[in-house]
PAVOSE-203188 format. One line per field, with one value per residue (C-alpha): chain; residue number from 1; x, z, y. Coordinates in steps of 0.05 Angstrom, whole numbers, padded with zeros to 5 digits, always signed. Layout:
N
mol: (A|...)
seq: (NUM|...)
x: (X|...)
z: (Z|...)
y: (Y|...)
END
This chain:
112
mol: (A|A|A|A|A|A|A|A|A|A|A|A|A|A|A|A|A|A|A|A|A|A|A|A|A|A|A|A|A|A|A|A|A|A|A|A|A|A|A|A|A|A|A|A|A|A|A|A|A|A|A|A|A|A|A|A|A|A|A|A|A|A|A|A|A|A|A|A|A|A|A|A|A|A|A|A|A|A|A|A|A|A|A|A|A|A|A|A|A|A|A|A|A|A|A|A|A|A|A|A|A|A|A|A|A|A|A|A|A|A|A|A)
seq: (1|2|3|4|5|6|7|8|9|10|11|12|13|14|15|16|17|18|19|20|21|22|23|24|25|26|27|28|29|30|31|32|33|34|35|36|37|38|39|40|41|42|43|44|45|46|47|48|49|50|51|52|53|54|55|56|57|58|59|60|61|62|63|64|65|66|67|68|69|70|71|72|73|74|75|76|77|78|79|80|81|82|83|84|85|86|87|88|89|90|91|92|93|94|95|96|97|98|99|100|101|102|103|104|105|106|107|108|109|110|111|112)
x: (+00000|+00029|+00034|+00050|+00056|-00014|-00025|-00073|-00130|-00133|-00059|-00031|+00024|+00047|+00007|+00013|-00024|-00056|+00012|+00048|+00084|+00083|+00018|+00016|-00040|-00052|-00092|-00140|-00131|-00056|-00065|-00116|-00071|-00011|-00051|-00075|-00003|+00021|-00034|-00022|+00053|+00079|+00136|+00203|+00172|+00195|+00261|+00288|+00264|+00251|+00234|+00165|+00103|+00050|+00074|+00018|+00057|+00096|+00044|-00026|-00052|-00065|-00055|-00102|-00083|-00125|-00164|-00137|-00065|-00083|-00119|-00059|-00012|-00058|-00065|+00010|+00019|-00033|-00003|+00064|+00033|+00047|-00015|-00055|-00078|-00134|-00145|-00202|-00200|-00261|-00247|-00304|-00272|-00211|-00207|-00170|-00109|-00153|-00169|-00229|-00252|-00238|-00186|-00217|-00176|-00184|-00243|-00213|-00232|-00190|-00218|-00176)
z: (+00000|-00021|+00026|+00014|+00055|+00072|+00044|+00074|+00024|+00035|+00031|-00006|+00046|+00094|+00158|+00225|+00253|+00323|+00354|+00323|+00270|+00195|+00172|+00120|+00072|+00050|-00007|-00037|-00017|-00028|-00101|-00111|-00078|-00119|-00184|-00163|-00148|-00216|-00252|-00213|-00216|-00267|-00313|-00280|-00211|-00182|-00147|-00157|-00228|-00268|-00330|-00304|-00298|-00342|-00387|-00361|-00367|-00429|-00473|-00443|-00401|-00442|-00508|-00559|-00547|-00575|-00518|-00538|-00524|-00454|-00441|-00465|-00419|-00359|-00377|-00381|-00314|-00280|-00308|-00276|-00209|-00196|-00203|-00246|-00311|-00353|-00345|-00373|-00370|-00373|-00382|-00365|-00362|-00395|-00390|-00357|-00343|-00305|-00319|-00292|-00298|-00273|-00280|-00271|-00262|-00236|-00191|-00167|-00186|-00179|-00191|-00230)
y: (+00000|+00067|+00125|+00198|+00261|+00287|+00356|+00406|+00414|+00489|+00507|+00446|+00444|+00389|+00382|+00347|+00288|+00286|+00267|+00326|+00284|+00298|+00268|+00212|+00192|+00121|+00091|+00106|+00179|+00179|+00160|+00216|+00267|+00244|+00251|+00320|+00340|+00315|+00353|+00417|+00422|+00472|+00452|+00467|+00474|+00407|+00419|+00348|+00339|+00402|+00362|+00341|+00383|+00415|+00473|+00518|+00584|+00567|+00535|+00530|+00588|+00650|+00614|+00584|+00511|+00454|+00421|+00353|+00375|+00399|+00333|+00293|+00332|+00318|+00245|+00237|+00272|+00228|+00165|+00181|+00160|+00087|+00043|+00092|+00062|+00090|+00165|+00208|+00284|+00328|+00402|+00449|+00518|+00548|+00624|+00681|+00636|+00587|+00514|+00475|+00404|+00333|+00280|+00211|+00148|+00078|+00096|+00163|+00234|+00297|+00367|+00416)
END
């Protein structure tokens, strides 16, 4: 069973458990959180691997990009999470440098 650092849903930052230790999340939530992280990270933002991430600033937000290209980038990002197979992306809103929709995978759903 995979675990990951639990991120506060409001700040997307690490948080503590009831004992004051860094909180961990386990499946199925850990997989959903990891998919959300992969889809939210901007290209070049990851300190240890600047080659991953979505090129939001460079190629998506504020540009006339075909929807299918955005979906493919999100699918690729979600599939980087171990254990994630089929991914479906539904985009509902793309305007003013904002992106809305859902990433659905193996029984999990992540809002964009």
